C-alpha positions, 0 to 999 in steps of 0.5 A, spaced: 031 118 785 030 111 783 038 111 782 038 112 790 033 108 791 035 102 787 042 103 790 039 102 797 035 096 794 043 093 792 047 095 799 041 092 802 041 085 798 049 085 798 048 086 806 042 081 807 047 076 803 054 077 809 055 072 812 053 074 821 061 076 821 061 080 815 056 084 817 058 085 824 064 088 821 060 092 815 057 095 821 062 097 825 066 100 820 060 104 819 060 106 825 067 108 825 065 112 818 060 115 821 063 117 827 068 121 822 063 125 819 060 128 824 068 129 828 068 133 821 062 137 822 063 139 829 070 141 827 067 146 822 061 148 826 067 150 832 072 153 826 065 157 824 063 159 830 068 159 835 077 159 832 079 159 826 084 155 827 081 149 826 081 149 819 087 150 819 089 143 822 082 139 824 078 140 818 083 138 813 084 132 817 077 129 816 076 132 811 083 127 809 080 121 813 074 121 810 075 121 803 080 115 805 075 111 808 069 113 803 073 111 798 075 105 802 068 103 803 066 105 795 071 099 793 068 094 800 061 095 796 063 094 789 059 101 788 
């Protein structure tokens, strides 16, 4: 738990050190990442409850998009 808390404090420090334009860009990028994550969970829920075909296209597409976006986020934040 201490490692997670230390990481959160480190990210907050990096965010505070940014210019206002960089902070806006970081929040925009985080919003896009969150939106993709929500769509991924919605596709999984749809695949489980209604249409199994969601697992053939939408779940892999969103999983790949999440993998790419979080890889970029780790590089962006130097994690």
